[in-house]
C-alpha positions in Angstrom: -47.8 60.5 -29.4 -46.5 61.2 -25.9 -43.4 63.4 -25.4 -41.7 60.4 -23.7 -42.0 58.3 -26.7 -40.9 61.1 -29.0 -37.9 61.6 -26.9 -37.1 57.9 -26.9 -37.6 57.8 -30.6 -35.2 60.6 -31.1 -32.5 59.2 -28.9 -32.8 55.8 -30.7 -32.5 57.6 -34.2 -29.6 59.9 -33.0 -27.8 57.1 -30.9 -28.1 53.7 -32.5 -25.5 51.9 -30.4 -27.3 52.9 -27.1 -30.6 51.7 -28.8 -29.0 48.3 -29.5 -27.5 47.9 -25.9 -31.0 48.8 -24.5 -32.7 46.3 -26.6 -30.1 43.6 -25.7 -30.5 44.3 -22.1 -34.3 44.2 -22.4 -34.0 40.8 -24.2 -31.8 39.4 -21.5 -34.2 40.6 -18.8 -37.0 39.0 -20.7 -35.1 35.8 -21.1 -34.2 35.7 -17.5 -37.6 36.3 -16.4 -38.8 33.5 -18.7 -36.2 31.1 -17.4 -37.1 31.9 -13.7 -40.8 31.5 -14.2 -40.2 28.3 -16.0 -38.1 26.8 -13.3 -39.3 28.6 -10.1 -42.6 30.4 -11.2 -45.0 27.9 -9.6 -42.9 27.7 -6.5 -42.6 31.5 -6.1 -46.3 31.9 -6.6 -47.1 29.2 -4.0 -44.6 30.9 -1.5 -46.2 34.3 -2.4 -49.8 33.2 -1.6 -48.8 31.1 1.5 -47.4 34.2 3.3 -43.8 33.4 2.8 -42.5 36.3 0.6 -39.2 35.1 -1.0 -37.2 37.6 -3.0 -36.1 36.4 -6.5 -32.4 36.7 -5.5 -33.0 34.0 -2.8 -34.1 31.6 -5.5 -31.0 32.5 -7.6 -28.8 32.2 -4.5 -30.2 28.7 -3.8 -29.7 27.8 -7.4 -26.0 29.0 -7.4 -25.5 27.1 -4.2 -27.0 23.9 -5.4 -29.7 23.9 -2.9 -33.1 22.4 -3.8 -35.5 25.4 -3.6 -38.6 23.0 -3.6 -37.4 21.3 -0.4 -36.6 24.7 1.4 -39.9 26.5 0.3 -42.1 23.6 1.0 -40.5 23.2 4.5 -40.9 26.9 5.0 -44.6 26.9 4.1 -45.3 23.9 6.3 -43.7 25.6 9.3 -45.4 28.9 8.5 -48.9 27.4 8.2 -48.2 25.5 11.5 -47.5 28.8 13.3 -43.8 28.1 14.0 -41.9 31.4 13.9 -38.4 29.9 14.7 -38.1 28.5 11.3 -36.2 30.8 8.7 -34.9 30.4 5.2 -31.3 30.9 6.2 -31.6 28.2 8.9 -33.3 25.7 6.5 -30.7 26.3 3.8 -27.8 26.1 6.3 -29.2 22.7 7.6 -29.7 21.4 4.0 -26.0 22.2 3.2 -24.9 20.4 6.4 -26.4 17.2 4.8 -29.4 17.2 7.2 -33.0 16.1 6.6 -34.9 19.5 6.2 -38.3 17.7 5.9 -37.8 15.4 8.9 -36.8 18.5 11.1 -39.8 20.5 10.1 -42.2 17.6 10.6 -40.7 16.9 14.1 -41.2 20.8 15.0 -44.8 20.6 13.7 -45.5 17.3 15.8 -43.8 19.0 18.8 -45.8 22.2 18.5 -49.0 20.3 18.3 -48.1 18.4 21.3 -47.0 21.3 23.4 -43.4 20.0 23.6 -40.7 22.7 23.7 -38.4 22.2 20.8 -36.5 24.8 19.0 -35.2 24.5 15.4 -31.5 24.5 16.5 -32.2 21.8 18.9 -34.1 19.5 16.3 -31.3 20.2 13.6 -28.6 19.3 16.2 -30.4 15.9 16.9 -30.9 15.4 13.2 -27.3 16.0 12.4 -26.2 13.7 15.3 -27.8 10.7 13.4 -30.9 10.3 15.4 -34.3 10.3 13.9 -35.8 13.5 15.4 -39.4 12.9 14.1 -39.4 9.5 15.9 -37.9 11.1 19.0 -40.8 13.5 19.2 -43.4 10.7 18.4 -41.8 8.5 21.1 -42.0 11.5 23.6 -45.7 11.9 22.9 -46.4 8.0 22.7 -44.0 6.1 24.8 -42.5 2.7 23.5 -41.7 -0.5 25.0 -38.2 -2.2 25.1 -37.7 -5.9 25.7 -35.0 -6.8 28.2 -33.0 -8.8 27.1 -33.2 -7.8 23.4 -34.3 -11.0 21.4 -32.2 -9.8 18.4 -29.2 -10.2 20.7 -29.6 -14.1 20.8 -30.6 -14.2 24.5 -34.4 -14.4 25.5 -33.9 -14.2 29.3 -31.8 -12.6 32.0 -30.4 -15.5 34.1 -29.3 -15.1 37.8 -28.8 -17.2 40.7 -30.8 -16.7 44.1 -29.0 -17.2 47.5 -30.2 -20.8 47.8 -28.3 -21.8 44.5 -31.6 -21.8 42.2 -31.2 -20.2 39.0 -34.2 -17.9 37.8 -34.8 -16.8 34.2 -36.5 -13.5 33.9 -38.1 -11.3 31.0 -38.7 -7.5 31.4 -40.5 -5.0 29.5 -39.4 -1.4 29.8 -41.6 1.5 28.9 -39.6 4.5 28.0 -40.2 8.1 26.7 -37.7 10.2 24.8 -36.2 12.9 26.8 -35.6 15.5 24.0 -33.2 17.5 26.3 -30.8 14.7 26.6 -31.2 13.1 23.1 -27.9 14.6 21.9 -25.1 12.9 23.8 -27.5 10.5 25.7 -27.1 6.9 25.8 -29.2 4.6 23.5 -31.6 1.8 24.0 -28.7 -0.7 24.5 -27.6 1.1 27.6 -31.1 1.1 29.1 -31.3 -2.7 28.4 -27.9 -3.4 29.9 -28.7 -1.5 33.0 -32.0 -3.1 33.5 -30.5 -6.5 33.0 -27.8 -5.7 35.6 -30.5 -4.6 38.1 -32.4 -7.8 37.6 -29.3 -9.9 38.3 -28.4 -7.9 41.4 -32.0 -8.2 42.7 -32.3 -11.9 42.3 -28.8 -12.4 43.4 -29.5 -10.6 46.7 -32.6 -12.5 47.5 -32.3 -15.2 50.2 -34.4 -17.8 48.2 -35.8 -18.1 44.7 -39.3 -18.5 46.3 -39.4 -15.2 47.5 -38.7 -13.9 44.1 -41.4 -16.1 42.6 -43.8 -15.0 45.2 -43.2 -11.2 44.6 -41.8 -10.6 41.0 -42.8 -7.0 41.4 -40.0 -6.8 43.9 -37.5 -6.9 40.9 -39.2 -4.1 39.0 -39.5 -1.8 42.1 -35.9 -2.3 43.1 -34.5 -1.8 39.6 -36.8 1.3 39.0 -35.5 2.8 42.2 -32.0 2.9 41.0 -32.5 5.7 38.5 -31.2 3.7 35.5 -32.1 6.4 33.0 -29.5 8.8 34.2 -27.4 10.0 31.3 -29.5 8.2 28.6 -31.8 9.8 26.1 -34.9 8.3 27.6 -37.0 8.4 30.7 -38.0 5.2 32.2 -41.8 5.2 33.0 -42.1 1.5 34.2 -40.4 -1.8 34.4 -42.5 -4.7 34.2 -41.5 -8.4 34.8 -43.2 -10.3 32.0 -42.0 -13.8 33.1 -39.9 -15.6 35.7 -38.9 -19.2 35.3 -37.0 -21.7 37.5 -33.7 -22.8 35.9 -31.2 -25.3 37.2 -30.0 -25.9 40.7 -26.6 -24.1 40.1 -25.7 -24.5 44.0 -25.9 -28.3 44.0 -24.1 -28.4 40.6 -21.3 -26.3 41.8 -21.1 -28.4 45.0 -20.9 -31.6 43.0 -18.1 -30.1 40.9 -16.2 -28.9 44.0 -16.6 -32.4 45.5 -15.2 -34.0 42.3 -12.4 -31.5 42.3 -11.6 -32.2 45.8 -11.6 -36.0 44.9 -9.2 -35.5 42.2 -6.9 -33.4 44.4 -6.9 -36.1 47.1 -6.2 -38.9 44.4 -3.3 -36.8 43.1 -1.8 -36.2 46.7 -2.2 -40.2 47.3 -0.6 -40.8 44.0 2.2 -38.4 45.0 2.7 -40.2 48.3 2.7 -43.7 46.8 5.3 -42.4 44.2 7.5 -41.0 47.1 7.2 -44.4 49.1 8.1 -46.4 45.9 11.1 -44.1 45.5 12.1 -44.4 49.1 11.9 -48.3 48.8 14.1 -48.3 45.7 16.5 -46.2 47.6 16.6 -48.5 50.6 17.0 -51.5 48.2 20.0 -49.7 46.6 21.6 -49.0 50.0 21.0 -52.5 51.1 22.9 -53.7 47.9 25.5 -51.3 48.6 25.9 -52.5 52.1 26.1 -56.2 51.0 28.8 -55.2 48.5 30.7 -53.7 51.4 30.2 -56.9 53.5 31.5 -59.0 50.5 34.5 -56.9 50.4 35.1 -57.1 54.0 34.6 -60.9 54.1 37.1 -61.2 51.1 39.7 -59.5 53.5 39.4 -62.4 56.0 41.3 -65.1 54.2 44.2 -62.5 53.6 44.2 -61.5 57.2 44.4 -65.2 58.3 47.2 -65.7 55.8 49.0 -62.6 57.0 48.5 -63.9 60.6 50.0 -67.3 59.7 53.0 -65.6 58.2 53.7 -63.4 61.2 53.0 -66.2 63.6 50.0 -64.7 65.4 47.8 -67.6 64.5 48.5 -71.3 64.7 47.1 -74.3 62.9 45.0 -75.4 66.0 43.7 -72.0 66.3 42.6 -72.0 62.6 40.9 -75.5 63.0 39.2 -74.4 66.2 37.8 -71.2 64.4 36.6 -73.6 61.6 34.8 -75.9 64.0 33.0 -72.9 65.5 31.9 -71.8 62.0 30.7 -75.1 61.3 28.6 -75.4 64.6 27.1 -72.0 63.9 26.1 -72.8 60.5 24.4 -76.2 61.8 22.6 -74.2 64.5 21.1 -71.9 61.8 20.0 -74.5 59.6 18.4 -76.3 62.5 16.4 -73.3 63.5 15.3 -72.2 60.1 11.6 -72.6 59.2 11.2 -74.9 56.0 7.9 -73.1 55.0 9.7 -69.7 54.7 12.5 -71.3 52.8 9.9 -72.6 50.4 8.4 -69.1 49.9 12.0 -67.7 49.4 12.6 -70.2 46.8 9.5 -69.6 44.9 9.5 -65.9 45.4 
């Protein structure tokens, strides 16, 4: 028996409490090792043989922080095998705790590395936390995608504009874009690209003198729109704008002229009706004024007998003067009746 075992045997015989403590600690360590290898043994061996040396305390720390070790270790192995040096355990764990998609970020980094696209882990993590699909962004950066303008899902299938001659044109465009990873965080989305391209199409068609010039050269729209730099401030780089279709719509100019003529007609009719109403009102005012003057005349004629009677009483009028005045009135009435037109009297009677 070796001296060490003899000393241990003597120690245990002389100090049974220490022996019990040592046995308890050994049992705890054995139990811990059994639980560790039961939960993380295969993952630990996989990381070890993949060149990702991960201490045991790291697994324990991830378990205490409620981080999925399988997600972190598998992502680390994938990045290590792809030759990406920027990926570290702390960064992966921090991104996982921030509710990010670790697998998608690592896959995006691998795809970017294979395509020789400069993309760091921090940049990819920021894109992922911003709610963008970083893997799809890298894929779109390698393989551009086509956007329809306008978007059929919005309910419109064409961009409508009116040329200088009043003819409406309906255009469809297809925009080829590539993701700009440096502007993906904070950059405008596809909706902005569609809106700007639509605005450019409307402006180009509206500035054309005739619709025939646009139909003869539809590439004029794409060249003009592409030269405006519509991708500024967006998450994409516009590669090309192609006009898929241009159709002739309604004659908006003639329609507007017809509507303007109808509006002018209604205005003229309203003014004529206004003048007619004013004339009718003026006529009624004149009739009322004539009736008032007739009333004054009747009142004045009613004063004549009184004046005659007063003249008789005062001696200013004699009986012969009165009969002479009556004869003059009778002669005047007779002359008026002789000179009156019978047809006119008939019309007045029936009127």
